[in-house]
C-alpha positions, -999 to +999 in steps of 0.1 A: +847-534+417+812-535+414+807-535+451+833-508+456+817-485+433+784-491+449+799-481+482+821-452+472+802-436+444+783-407+461+760-403+432+739-433+444+730-412+473+726-440+500+720-415+528+690-402+509+679-436+504+678-443+541+662-409+548+632-418+525+631-456+527+603-453+556+590-421+547+553-417+547+548-412+510+570-441+502+552-465+525+517-452+513+527-459+478+539-493+487+505-500+504+486-488+472+509-511+451+502-541+471+465-534+472+463-529+435+485-562+429+460-581+450+429-566+434+442-571+400+451-605+406+418-615+420+401-600+389+427-617+367+423-652+382+381-649+382+383-637+346+409-663+336+389-694+351+359-681+334+376-675+300+392-708+302+360-728+308+342-708+281+371-715+258+368-752+263+330-750+258+314-773+230+293-741+220+312-724+192+298-689+197+308-691+235+342-704+228+348-678+200+338-650+223+363-662+249+389-666+223+383-632+210+387-618+245+420-636+250+432-625+215+426-588+221+439-584+255+471-603+249+475-589+216+478-551+228+503-537+253+491-533+289+504-498+288+483-489+259+453-505+277+460-484+307+459-451+287+426-462+270+410-467+303+426-435+316+410-415+287+379-434+284+359-402+290+371-391+257+352-417+240+322-419+264+318-389+286+288-405+304+280-440+311+244-449+312+224-481+322+191-488+307+172-508+279+190-511+248+180-484+223+154-474+250+152-452+280+181-446+302+175-455+339+209-443+353+235-421+339+268-409+355+298-391+345+325-414+332+354-395+352+333-400+383+330-436+376+363-445+362+387-431+388+425-436+383+423-466+406+393-481+387+412-475+356+443-493+370+424-522+381+404-525+348+437-524+328+457-547+347+429-571+356+415-575+322+449-578+307+459-605+334+427-624+329+436-631+292+470-645+303+455-665+333+429-681+309+457-698+289+473-708+321+442-722+335+431-740+302+464-757+302+459-769+337+425-783+330+438-801+298+466-817+320+439-836+339+433-872+324+400-871+308+390-907+320+385-891+353+360-867+341+342-895+320+341-916+352+325-888+372+300-882+343+292-920+345+285-915+383+260-888+376+278-857+385+272-824+369+298-806+349+301-777+375+307-803+403+333-822+382+352-790+376+350-781+412+357-814+429+378-833+404+393-812+376+405-778+393+422-795+424+443-817+402+451-788+378+462-768+406+497-783+405+501-770+369+485-737+374+500-725+409+537-721+396+527-697+368+502-679+391+531-671+413+552-659+385+524-638+373+520-622+407+553-612+408+550-599+373+518-580+382+536-563+413+561-548+387+537-541+362+518-517+386+547-494+381+530-486+346+500-472+366+522-440+372+510-430+337+475-423+353+489-403+382+479-430+407+502-427+437+517-462+438+553-468+447+571-455+417+547-424+413+553-417+449+590-417+443+586-395+413+566-371+432+595-367+456+624-365+433+605-337+412+606-317+443+641-326+456+659-335+423+672-367+440+663-389+412+687-418+416+682-423+453+644-422+451+645-449+423+667-471+444+643-467+472+615-479+450+637-506+436+646-519+466+612-521+479+602-540+447+631-564+455+620-570+490+583-579+483+591-599+453+614-618+475+587-626+500+564-636+472+589-659+458+592-678+493+552-679+494+552-694+459+578-721+470+555-731+499+522-731+478+541-754+453+549-778+480+515-778+494+499-787+460+528-811+449+529-831+482+508-860+465+535-862+438+567-873+455+584-875+423+582-839+417+593-815+446+599-778+441+634-769+451+639-744+480+644-707+469+680-709+483+688-740+463+672-735+429+705-721+416+724-752+426+725-783+405+709-814+421+729-843+431+722-877+414 
């Protein structure tokens, strides 16, 4: 009955979906969505690694600063954060660079500097960095401390130990949630429509605000989201297999077989 109504109910407007599926506005919005996802994830992963390392620091001030960053950006909704970045000029009409409590060297309009795209990257990237920090921290803590102590005994620096020993082994723990976060980020970009940034959902909204074909355009955007997330899911599977090949006891299941119960 569900399949029957999907086919026979004319209100779905599948003809309109077909007409706009490869339209220039939709494809441009899709390209901006992918670009925003990639940049926000790069910012989030970089901030997450940095915050995780600082969180594990023996210096209490540094650790507390990282904890405060994680606490704030995980504790407030990303939608609210996007709104704050979008209206940041109401708080600071101009952004200046200079000496503290001294002369200003450079001063620019906030609206010129914080464009809708910049506000989207800041909102999504900073929020993602807080979640990634806990993911990376869990991965680092999963590595046996004896290996770090052995490397220190050999005279390796802390940075080299982190880069050559800890992070490569922690990737097996970090990669699966990074894949999930990337898929989540792709869908979270739809919130950026509140900033009037023409990503996929906002592009669909602009079209149906003119032709009043709301449902078909929402279906068009939804199908594109499903297609891209499916591709990302397959990519996540191969990444997991790449980083778990040294552990024969744990193999990620194929995407097509994850819903099937494994045989003994």
